[in-house]
N, C-alpha and C positions, 0 to 999 in steps of 0.2 A: 293200650288197646285204643284208647280215645284219640290221642295223637295219630296212631296210624290210620284209623277210619277217616280222619280228618283230610290227611294226606293223600288218601285213596280218593276220597271226593273230588279234592282240588286237582288230582292228577287226571281224573276221569273228565272232570268238567272242562280242561283245556282243549279237549278235543282233537288233542295232537299225539296220542300215545295209545289209541285204543288196542291195538295189537298187543301191549303188553300187560292188558288185564287181567288173563290167568295167571300170569305169574304174580301179579300183586295179590290174588285170591289165594294162592298156595302159600305164600309169605304169611298172610295173615293166620292161616291155619296152622301153619307150623309155630307162628308165634303163641297161639293158645297152647300148645302141647308143651312148650318150653316155660311156660309161665306156671306151671307147677313147682318150679324151683324159684326161691325166692331171691338167689343170687342171679339167677338169669332173668328175672323180672327186671331187677335194676339195672343188670346192663342193658337189655333190649329196650327200655324206657329211654336210656340216654341216647342209645342208636336210633330210636324210632324219632326223637326228638331233632338230630341231626339231618336225617333223612328230610323232615320236615322243612327244616331251615333251607337246605339246600334246594329242594323243591319249590319253595317260594322264590327263592332267588330267580331259579331257571325260569320259573313261570311269568314274572315281571319281566326279565330279559324278552322273553320270546312275545310278550304283548308289545314292548316297546319297538321291537321289530316290525311288528304287525303294521303299528302306526308308522313307521318310518318308511313304508314301501308306497305311501301316498305321501310325497313331498310336495309341497307347492312351492312356486317361484315368485321372486318379486323383479320387476322391471324397475331399474334403477338408471336415472339420467348419469350420463357421463360426468365425471368430476370435473371437467373442464367448463361445463354449464352450458354449452352450445349444442347444436345439431351434430354431434361427432359419434352419434351411434348409441345404441342401447344396449346394456350389459346385462344379463340374466343372473342372478345370484341366489344360491339357495337359502332357504330360512333358516337351514342350520348353520350355515357360514356366516362369518361376520361381515356386516357391510363396510365396517372401518378399515379400508386397506391403506390408510395414510402412513408413510414411513416415517420414522422418527428422522430429524434434521441429523445429518452427518457433518461433524467437525473436520472441514477440509484443509483448516489451518496450517497444520502441522505438515500435511502432505503436500501443500502448497510451497511452503517455504522449504520442503525438502527438494521438489522439483526444481525450485529458483535457483537453489545452491548447487544443485548436480549440472545445471545448465552453465552456471556461471564458472565453474568449475572447468568443465568441458570447452567453454570458450577461452579461459585463460591458459590452459594447457596448450593451445594452439597459436598462442601469441608469442612474439618474440619480446624482447624487452625494449626493442625500438616502439613496437606495437603498443606495447603497455603504457609508455611515456607518452606517445601520441594522443591515448585515449584521456588523458589527463589535461589537454588542451583544448580552449575554448577559445575560437578566433572568429572574425570577421571573413567574409567571403572573399575580400580584398587581401586580408593576411594570408587566407589558405593558397591564393592562386597567383598573387602579386600583380594583379591587374587593378583599376581603378573603377568605382562605381558599378559594381557588378548587379546586374538585373537579370541575367539569366545563367543558368546551371548546363553547360555543355560539356564539352571534351576538356578544356582547361581545369573544370571542377573536378571531373571524374579523374582526370591522372594525378592532379594534386592530392586527392583522398587515396588514391593507390600509394602514392609516396608517403603521406603524413595522414593516417587513418585517425582524425582527430575525434575527440568525444562531443563538441558541441560547436554548432555554429551561430554566432549571434549577428542579426541583421538591425538596421538603421534605416531612418526616413529616405535616404539616398538610395537604398535597393529597391524601393517599392514604386511602380508607375501604376497599377491598377490591381483590381482583384485576382483576374484570371492571370495575369502575369506572374503576380505573387504565389499563387497556388502552383503553377508550373514550375517556377524556380525551385519551392521547397520541395516539390514531389520528385522531380528529377535529381536533386542533391541527395535526397535520401536514397534514392535507389541506386546510387553510385557508391554509397556506403556499406560495406561488408556488415558492420554493427551499426544498428541503428542510431542516429545522431539527436542528441539534443538540440532542438532549432527554438531560439529564444529570440527575445527583445526587450525592451525596457518599456513597458506599458503600465503605468502607474495611474494615470489620469493627470488633467491638468496640462501643466506646462510639460511635464516629461512623457510625452507620448510618441510612439512611432506610427502607428497606423490609423491613428482615429483621424488625425488632420489629413494624412496622404491618401488614405483609402475609404474613408467615410464611414468607418464602423462607429457603433453607438459614441456618442460622447458623454465622458464623466469627467467632472471637473476635478481641481485638486482636493485631495482627502481631507483637508484642514476644513474645507467649506461643508463637509457633513458630519463634524465633529459631534454636533449635539443631536443627530437624529438617530442615534442609537446603533447597537450592535445588528439590525436587520438591516439597514441601509448599508453597512459595512460590507454586509453578506452579499447583498444583491448588486450592489457595485463592482465587486469582485467577480461575481458569476457572470455576470454582462461582460465583462472585460473578457474573462478566459474563455467564455462561449465563443465571442467573436474572433478571438485569437485561433482557437482550435479548428473553427470552420475555414480557416487559411492555411492550417497543418502546423501551425506553431505548438509545441508540447510544454513549453517551459516560458515563465516570466520572471523575471527579474523585478518583483515586486513581493509583498507590500513592503513599504518602509516602515522598519521598526523603529525609527529614531523619533525622538521626542523633541518638539520644538521649545526646549527649556531654555534656551538662550535667544533674546529677542534679537541680537545683534546678527545672529547666523542666518545667511542667505542660502548658502547650497542647499539646507533642508527645508526650513521654511514652512510653506503652506503643503510642501509634500507629506509632511508628517500627518499622521490621523489627530493629533491632539497635541496642546502645551501642557496637560497632565499626564503623567507616568501612568495612573491607574486606568483613566479613561482610555489613554492610547492601548493598555493593555487588553481591555474588552474589545476594542475596535479590531486591533490586529488580530486577535484569535478568530472573531467570526470572519473576516477576511479571508484567513487561511482557509476555512473552511467552504467559503464562496469561490476561491479559485480551484479547489478541489472539485466541486460539483459542476463547476464550468468545463473540467475536463485539460486543466494545465498542472503542471509542477510549479510550485510558487518558492521563492526565494525570501527570505527575511534579510534585510539590510538596515544599516551597514553597522556589524558587530566591531567593537561594543558598544556602539551610540556615537552618532555624528552630530545630534542636535545641539549638543552642548558648545563646541569648537567656533572660535572667531574665524578660523581660516577654511579656506576650501580645498580640500585635497587634491582637485584636478589640477590645482596650479602651485602648491607649495605643501611643504608639511603641515599637517594639522594636528592640535594637541588638544587632549582631554584632559583638563587640569581638575581632577578629582580622584578621589582616594578610592582604592578597590572595594571598599566596604562601601561607600557612596553608590557606585556602579551597580554594585550588586544588588543594592537597596533598590535603587531609581530605574536606571538603564535598562536593566536586564528584564525589568516586568513584562514589557510588550514581548521581548524575545523569548521568554519562559511561556507566556500564555501560547504565542506562536508554534514553538517547539510541541508544547502539549497536545495543541491542535493537529499536529500531524506535517508541520512544513518539511519539505524534502532537502531543502538546500539552505544553508546560512551564508551570505557573503560577508567578508570581512574587509573592512575598510583600511586605508593605508592610514591609520591614526595612531598616533603615539601618546601612550598613557604614561608620564614619568613615574608615576607612583608604582607602575608595574615593571615597565621595562622602557629602555631609551631606543627600542628598534620600532618600526612601524609594525601594528598587530598582524598584518599578513606575512611577515618574516620573523615574529616573536613565538616561539614555542611556549612561553609563559602565558600568552594570550589565545594563539591558535589551539593549542594541545590543552593546556594545563586549566585553562579557564574554559574555554568552548568545550571540549570534551569531558572533563573533568568537573568543574563546578557546576555547567550547566547539561551533564550528560547527553549531550547531541551525539547521536550516532548516524546521522545522515551525510550529506555530501558537502563539504566546505570549500567554497570558491573565493578567489580573490576578487577584489575589485580590479579594474582595468589596470595592467601593468604598465599601459602607456601614459597612465596620469603622472603628472610633475613631481608628484611626492616622492615616486619611486625613480622614474628616468631620470631626474636630475641629479639623483644621491647614488644609483647604483646602476652596473651595467646590467645588460639583459641577462647573461650567462649567469652572474652572482646572484642576481635576484630570483631567478629560477630555482636555482639550487637551494637557496636559503629559505624559499617558501616551501617548500617541499620538505626539507629539514624542520621546518617549523610545524609542519603538520598538515598544510593545505593538499587538498585533493584533486583541484582543478586551479590551473592557470587561465585567467581572462586576460585576452589581447595581449600577448607577449608580444613585443613591439617586433621582435623578428622569431618567426615560428622555429625555423630549422636550428637557430643559434639555441633556443630555449630548450629544444628537445635534445640535442646533442650534447649540452653542456648537463644536462642530467643523467643521461646516458654515461657519459663519461665518469661523472660523480659515483654512479654505482660500479662502475668497472675499477676505480681508484678506491673504493672502500669508503668513500664520504658519503654514499647513501646506501644501505643496504636493499638488495632486492625485495626482501619481505616487507619494508617499508613501502615500497612501489607497489608491490601487490595488495596491501592494506587498502590503498586509495582505490587502485582498479577493482578490488571488489566491492567497495562502495559503489563506484558508478554503475559497474555491470548489473548489480543487484539491482539499483533503482530502475535500470533501464529493462531488466528482466520482468520486473514487477508492472511495468508501463508497457510491455509488449514490444519492445524496441529490440529485443535478443531472441534470436531463433537458434 
């Protein structure tokens, strides 16, 4: 009885159901009559308790809704923090609308892969082999001292759609001319071109002395200034190059000046100490990246201990593979770990590994660079016009051998048409498989896609 009375008072007190008051009153009378049976007393007691619980919950919900009829609003400054407008957000809604970051790495990789697949599907074997060529504008057009890109460049790129163009000081007159030449050249190529030069600093520079970009001295001069200086020097060089239209630098030098009699490397090296060079080269790679250009570690597997200059003769590295892996590979390892996109293989003979120059050696270009060093970027030869190659191998043979060794790109073949035709013929004859060509082209196009050179 008491629970029913309490329920009656609560129900009446809410002021929401006065119309059911007579019904409640009759229920109570019936209840008293039924209470004469003990069994019914227990049953009705249980029912009364359930009704009280349900009624209480209902009353609470009704009271909550009454409060909700008067909802205050808050004015919140737009998330950008400026005068971009005011947004009204209910006090019952969450103010924090920040979305969780989405990992787009896999999506980006898939998109790049699809773009590369689509591009390769439209390429002939000739087109693929041309993509593996990195030439001077003179080597492309057959003219001397190219300073403009006009019809000759356009027609040459249609016939031989090469992967990259390397420029030298003789190609530059002033900043505007350089920008126009590079821009026009890019516009003529169906697939975006790697546009490169050798801009190391010091005695090996192509634009500092000719176009007046920021002068950076030889890297060896900064060896004791620490990794921050290596980073800033590289970033400065890269930024100046990028402003002119270059997207790739054949730097940094990862060789260590371990042989004082070595003149071809000398002060081009970051240090004469392996560990110090490793630290500086790794920082330089990051600097080039921050400056906006692709960088190249050179000259694998290390040109700093040679007595000879591979520009003019065969150059020998008279060290064991174990010594090279422990010493010379230190800067290459930190550079690769830092994200270097290219490795330039030098025409260096390492008798302990192979009697062939490294650019033509599967043991060095593939087993050592790809296997031991786990490099999966683009491998490019040093200039194929150097006498260490030109004096000992024909253009056709050296081109085929370089691809068989595992090289992805050939720099400055002495005759573009001969090199391309030789590789195409080697595929047709079965000396090189087309999947081997596809492997290199995929690496090249993937890098281009990642850098916005492939559409």
